[in-house]
Legacy VTK file of the C-alpha trace (Angstrom):
# vtk DataFile Version 3.0
C-alpha trace
ASCII
DATASET POLYDATA
POINTS 406 float
61.421 60.653 123.291
62.999 63.945 122.889
65.067 64.765 119.453
67.123 67.728 119.945
70.115 69.339 117.543
73.778 70.353 118.744
76.801 71.816 117.479
78.545 69.839 119.971
77.965 67.216 122.352
80.301 66.240 125.580
79.046 63.065 127.246
80.373 62.863 131.011
80.519 65.957 133.544
84.066 65.280 134.902
87.177 67.446 134.899
87.638 66.639 131.249
84.363 67.101 130.089
83.485 70.082 131.671
87.184 71.899 130.435
86.070 70.940 127.109
83.087 72.637 127.352
85.042 75.265 128.908
87.369 75.332 125.622
84.281 74.982 123.038
84.784 77.693 120.507
81.889 80.595 120.815
78.698 80.169 119.029
78.944 76.690 118.793
75.628 74.973 120.570
77.162 72.430 122.886
75.009 70.341 125.633
77.185 67.995 128.423
75.513 64.982 129.385
75.992 63.263 132.709
74.569 59.944 133.728
74.365 60.720 136.915
72.397 63.544 138.871
74.749 65.909 139.423
78.451 66.649 137.731
82.147 66.216 138.910
81.153 63.915 141.461
85.171 62.108 141.709
86.524 65.431 140.971
84.716 66.346 144.790
86.638 63.693 146.357
90.341 64.359 145.015
92.549 65.236 147.451
90.795 63.689 149.932
87.846 66.675 149.066
90.906 69.786 148.882
91.685 68.963 145.116
95.096 68.800 144.433
94.601 70.438 140.855
98.489 69.493 139.260
102.050 70.515 140.307
104.895 72.867 140.222
107.862 72.123 137.532
108.351 72.825 133.796
105.582 71.056 131.560
108.016 69.635 129.850
109.012 67.490 133.057
105.518 66.035 133.149
106.201 63.739 130.418
108.109 61.001 132.506
104.707 61.522 135.472
102.956 59.386 132.756
104.759 56.398 131.828
104.862 55.132 128.159
101.897 57.660 127.438
104.149 60.565 128.756
105.223 61.538 124.695
101.511 60.901 123.603
100.603 63.662 126.226
102.963 66.424 125.121
101.062 68.359 123.032
97.818 68.559 125.087
100.365 69.293 128.244
101.810 72.018 126.374
98.008 73.461 124.878
97.185 74.072 128.817
100.053 73.571 131.075
100.506 73.782 134.789
100.471 77.564 134.751
97.746 77.644 132.451
95.497 75.574 134.682
96.258 77.297 137.448
95.425 80.818 136.268
92.014 79.597 134.462
90.765 79.199 138.034
92.508 81.964 139.152
90.561 84.038 136.781
87.130 82.998 137.459
87.918 83.688 141.420
89.793 80.812 142.703
92.992 81.622 143.827
95.467 78.727 144.423
98.266 77.831 146.403
101.531 75.976 146.076
102.530 73.237 149.077
106.039 73.115 149.947
106.023 69.665 147.902
105.015 71.497 145.247
101.675 70.524 144.730
98.874 73.128 143.829
95.297 72.996 145.514
92.579 75.778 145.467
93.177 77.786 148.369
90.084 77.075 150.270
90.995 73.732 149.646
87.678 72.973 148.992
87.487 70.668 145.486
83.576 72.392 145.488
85.336 75.865 144.083
86.962 74.196 141.355
83.766 72.789 139.933
81.511 75.889 140.589
84.284 77.680 138.450
83.725 75.276 135.656
79.631 75.029 136.127
79.645 78.859 136.231
81.971 78.652 132.904
79.337 76.799 131.072
76.500 79.132 132.160
78.605 82.025 130.984
78.944 80.487 127.985
75.027 79.438 127.503
75.801 75.628 127.608
73.135 72.837 128.478
73.815 70.788 130.852
71.948 67.409 131.893
71.932 65.012 135.013
70.403 61.571 134.381
71.049 61.177 131.128
73.408 57.345 131.091
74.229 57.446 127.043
73.905 54.287 125.645
74.842 54.689 121.865
76.528 57.259 119.497
75.914 56.292 115.530
77.679 57.709 112.789
74.509 58.410 110.691
76.040 60.484 107.285
78.186 63.235 108.258
76.516 63.954 112.277
76.941 61.851 115.347
73.303 60.314 116.852
73.771 60.593 120.644
71.090 57.837 122.820
70.717 58.943 126.136
68.248 58.772 128.835
65.369 58.086 126.669
66.059 60.886 124.225
67.954 61.970 120.950
70.415 64.224 120.082
71.467 64.715 116.800
75.339 66.215 116.939
78.190 67.072 114.478
80.998 66.416 117.017
81.292 64.142 120.138
83.506 64.223 122.939
83.923 61.157 125.205
85.235 62.062 128.786
83.608 59.328 130.763
86.837 59.005 133.008
87.865 55.138 133.825
86.713 52.562 136.368
88.408 53.921 139.446
85.575 54.917 142.219
82.681 53.586 140.666
80.697 54.156 143.325
81.382 57.626 141.540
79.954 56.795 138.277
83.063 55.867 136.384
82.548 51.959 135.259
83.711 51.876 131.724
80.577 53.569 129.973
83.146 55.653 127.430
85.309 52.348 126.866
82.192 50.598 125.914
80.930 53.416 123.537
84.256 53.531 121.895
84.702 49.566 121.357
81.137 49.659 119.906
81.949 52.241 117.208
85.541 49.937 116.379
87.758 51.322 118.809
90.960 48.954 119.932
90.653 49.463 124.192
93.803 48.356 126.107
92.043 46.252 129.563
91.450 48.270 132.246
93.292 47.743 135.536
93.862 49.535 138.699
96.415 52.328 138.681
97.743 54.171 141.755
96.847 50.958 143.661
98.320 49.749 147.175
99.889 46.730 147.389
98.283 43.891 148.996
101.089 41.173 149.901
100.839 37.056 150.183
102.150 37.797 153.884
102.406 40.604 156.164
104.340 40.172 159.371
104.407 43.994 159.147
100.443 45.032 159.643
100.227 45.719 163.352
102.176 48.778 162.345
99.246 50.357 159.757
99.678 54.164 159.657
103.679 54.113 159.650
105.515 56.317 157.270
108.779 56.344 156.145
109.585 59.327 154.391
112.538 57.852 151.828
112.100 54.356 151.211
113.126 52.268 148.354
111.222 50.340 145.941
112.993 47.799 143.135
110.576 45.442 141.707
111.361 42.073 140.487
109.706 39.088 138.563
109.357 37.400 135.488
112.775 37.887 134.667
112.638 42.055 134.832
114.183 44.272 137.623
113.378 47.793 137.606
115.821 50.456 138.901
115.059 51.580 142.638
112.815 54.601 142.657
112.648 56.507 146.414
109.815 57.735 147.795
107.436 58.107 151.119
105.839 54.450 151.962
102.629 53.750 153.846
102.456 50.599 156.008
98.416 50.089 155.504
96.872 47.076 157.436
96.131 45.130 154.614
99.680 46.121 152.967
101.481 48.855 151.701
100.614 52.354 149.902
101.772 55.809 149.557
103.227 57.950 146.729
105.987 54.944 146.526
103.786 52.409 145.851
101.174 54.179 144.114
103.505 55.458 141.445
105.234 51.934 140.859
101.568 50.302 140.840
101.829 50.602 136.987
104.654 48.111 136.946
103.494 45.805 139.579
101.996 42.393 139.121
100.650 39.564 141.327
103.321 37.236 141.779
106.273 40.042 141.471
108.630 40.139 144.579
109.497 43.712 145.891
112.239 44.500 147.592
111.488 47.521 150.513
114.420 49.361 151.698
113.264 51.443 154.520
116.875 53.161 155.539
118.301 55.703 152.973
122.182 53.971 152.361
122.670 50.828 150.566
122.582 47.571 152.618
126.240 46.806 152.423
127.482 50.306 154.123
124.666 49.789 156.293
125.903 46.068 157.496
128.827 47.538 157.680
127.852 50.158 160.078
125.750 48.233 162.047
128.499 45.225 162.129
130.879 47.913 163.551
128.470 48.910 166.488
127.223 45.746 167.432
131.610 45.133 168.015
131.815 48.171 169.525
129.250 48.425 172.277
129.776 45.256 173.966
126.233 43.697 175.841
124.024 46.184 174.342
120.698 44.688 173.256
120.296 44.561 169.246
117.811 46.886 169.797
120.044 49.518 170.814
122.273 48.973 168.062
119.247 49.417 165.701
118.716 53.274 166.563
121.250 54.177 163.962
118.805 53.442 161.222
117.039 56.129 162.313
113.125 54.621 162.276
110.476 54.809 164.621
110.693 51.961 167.625
108.073 49.835 166.450
109.545 49.613 163.220
113.117 48.615 163.997
111.708 46.215 166.421
109.599 44.641 163.900
112.144 44.507 161.021
114.910 42.656 163.750
111.946 40.109 164.826
111.273 39.511 160.939
114.933 38.829 160.467
114.641 35.916 163.188
116.160 37.805 165.663
116.090 38.644 169.431
115.399 42.659 170.076
116.822 41.673 173.399
120.040 39.921 172.462
123.207 40.718 172.859
124.285 42.720 169.582
128.136 41.340 170.204
126.601 37.754 169.793
124.949 38.444 166.044
127.203 36.119 163.477
128.023 36.943 160.302
125.278 35.524 158.477
122.912 37.094 161.558
123.826 40.704 160.527
123.531 40.443 156.931
119.620 38.996 158.136
119.432 41.996 160.123
120.903 44.106 156.542
118.448 42.235 154.773
115.239 43.067 157.235
116.323 46.859 156.846
117.509 47.314 153.350
115.700 44.649 151.114
112.592 43.299 152.613
111.076 41.009 150.644
107.285 41.621 149.451
105.815 38.733 147.441
102.771 40.497 146.004
99.439 38.337 145.828
97.529 41.341 144.281
96.910 45.255 144.114
94.056 47.091 145.046
91.159 46.786 143.555
88.933 49.852 141.271
87.274 50.340 144.747
90.513 52.156 146.222
92.502 52.413 143.159
92.756 56.251 142.342
93.435 55.972 138.715
92.600 53.699 135.988
95.531 52.177 133.278
93.778 51.095 130.160
90.961 52.241 128.207
90.711 53.495 124.460
93.857 52.736 122.448
96.652 55.754 122.056
97.400 54.655 118.665
93.487 55.515 117.528
93.462 59.022 118.664
95.385 61.871 117.350
97.365 63.617 120.329
97.225 66.735 118.037
93.917 67.434 118.559
92.326 64.453 120.412
89.581 63.380 117.782
89.640 59.103 116.714
91.435 58.124 113.835
88.543 55.894 112.721
85.296 57.753 113.778
85.544 61.910 111.923
83.990 64.031 114.747
84.461 61.797 117.711
86.815 62.975 120.277
87.656 61.839 123.471
89.136 62.769 126.541
90.713 62.186 130.056
91.068 59.067 131.740
88.388 57.214 128.932
91.944 56.899 127.052
95.011 54.580 128.003
96.584 57.043 130.071
97.975 56.973 133.758
99.899 59.565 135.638
101.541 59.508 139.679
99.951 61.000 142.454
100.988 64.925 143.466
98.097 66.291 141.081
99.426 64.527 137.330
95.922 62.423 136.454
93.955 66.115 136.872
96.557 68.059 134.702
96.328 64.755 132.067
92.101 65.209 132.457
92.061 69.171 131.925
94.725 69.348 129.629
93.268 66.974 127.142
89.877 68.192 127.417
90.749 72.319 126.730
92.739 70.206 123.821
89.798 68.466 122.525
87.248 71.584 123.031
89.489 73.512 121.547
89.836 71.317 118.362
86.553 71.242 116.857
85.809 73.065 114.000
82.604 73.387 112.685
LINES 1 407
406 0 1 2 3 4 5 6 7 8 9 10 11 12 13 14 15 16 17 18 19 20 21 22 23 24 25 26 27 28 29 30 31 32 33 34 35 36 37 38 39 40 41 42 43 44 45 46 47 48 49 50 51 52 53 54 55 56 57 58 59 60 61 62 63 64 65 66 67 68 69 70 71 72 73 74 75 76 77 78 79 80 81 82 83 84 85 86 87 88 89 90 91 92 93 94 95 96 97 98 99 100 101 102 103 104 105 106 107 108 109 110 111 112 113 114 115 116 117 118 119 120 121 122 123 124 125 126 127 128 129 130 131 132 133 134 135 136 137 138 139 140 141 142 143 144 145 146 147 148 149 150 151 152 153 154 155 156 157 158 159 160 161 162 163 164 165 166 167 168 169 170 171 172 173 174 175 176 177 178 179 180 181 182 183 184 185 186 187 188 189 190 191 192 193 194 195 196 197 198 199 200 201 202 203 204 205 206 207 208 209 210 211 212 213 214 215 216 217 218 219 220 221 222 223 224 225 226 227 228 229 230 231 232 233 234 235 236 237 238 239 240 241 242 243 244 245 246 247 248 249 250 251 252 253 254 255 256 257 258 259 260 261 262 263 264 265 266 267 268 269 270 271 272 273 274 275 276 277 278 279 280 281 282 283 284 285 286 287 288 289 290 291 292 293 294 295 296 297 298 299 300 301 302 303 304 305 306 307 308 309 310 311 312 313 314 315 316 317 318 319 320 321 322 323 324 325 326 327 328 329 330 331 332 333 334 335 336 337 338 339 340 341 342 343 344 345 346 347 348 349 350 351 352 353 354 355 356 357 358 359 360 361 362 363 364 365 366 367 368 369 370 371 372 373 374 375 376 377 378 379 380 381 382 383 384 385 386 387 388 389 390 391 392 393 394 395 396 397 398 399 400 401 402 403 404 405
């Protein structure tokens, strides 16, 4: 067993941990411990391997992208803004490009370039990066912290825990940091999948897997709650519903909730009025032809007509008021009863984690254990799709690193 001394030990070599290391003040000896053989395994699969770093826009507008934790994140986001993040990588030889949707990627569309830039910064600063070092315990001893990892012991004056959440456990995210924090007296908000698809109890649209709707609208009902409608792209999958509209709303969805999905952009009453007028004026035309006015794909239109209990080949002019109302409901308020959300194996992020009430948002330091810092998804934060979770990881990591004063 080897016993080593460092000024700083960082637990976890993901985006938060590596960015923390990159911002450690000069002159402090630092070791980054990764439980797997290689760093950045989850970073390499972000954005389907292309790495959606962050999003465009005013950093002040980012807060609403993190639900109830947005305000807590304000100091970190302003400490390393989205523009700062892009400049950080561009200065290290990784040019970035903004898409038409306002997302930033490395111009090469290679997540490996982002990881290489971070590893290069660690080499430049002389920071030790060690793989195969799972951390078993962190023990406060007088004014120091003792980290037990992979059979070795590291004595240090500051520890940054940046081990991620529990999503994509095959990459090494298995809740280790939360376990370490709990052992040190921290409260852990129960963890659950975030940015997860919805699995319905019944899925009459399963045959349309792969069909997308660029501007759908979602309302969540359940247990006395009703959310205001949100809009965004929706994807029908073989198991249920996904796409940014569903993923970004997942933090508010629970099993047993009822979702109302509108596949069209106009309100239900307006849709009902328009389709009733079209039915009256088109004589012998089939229902499927009248529904063309909805602007959806042929297969989706017909599936919604069938879901309303109507024969697509039937005469539109024969539809009763009740049948027209059912048709409007299918297109504008399609009911989905939630059986479950996708698990950690498919969720893009983790909700829950180390309680924010016990961490100083101005420094990322624990309010319980002096010298202990947290960064990234180990905390009870989760953001929308589109680069917001990586921005939070990089911003909290940078703030934690900069806040270490020894």
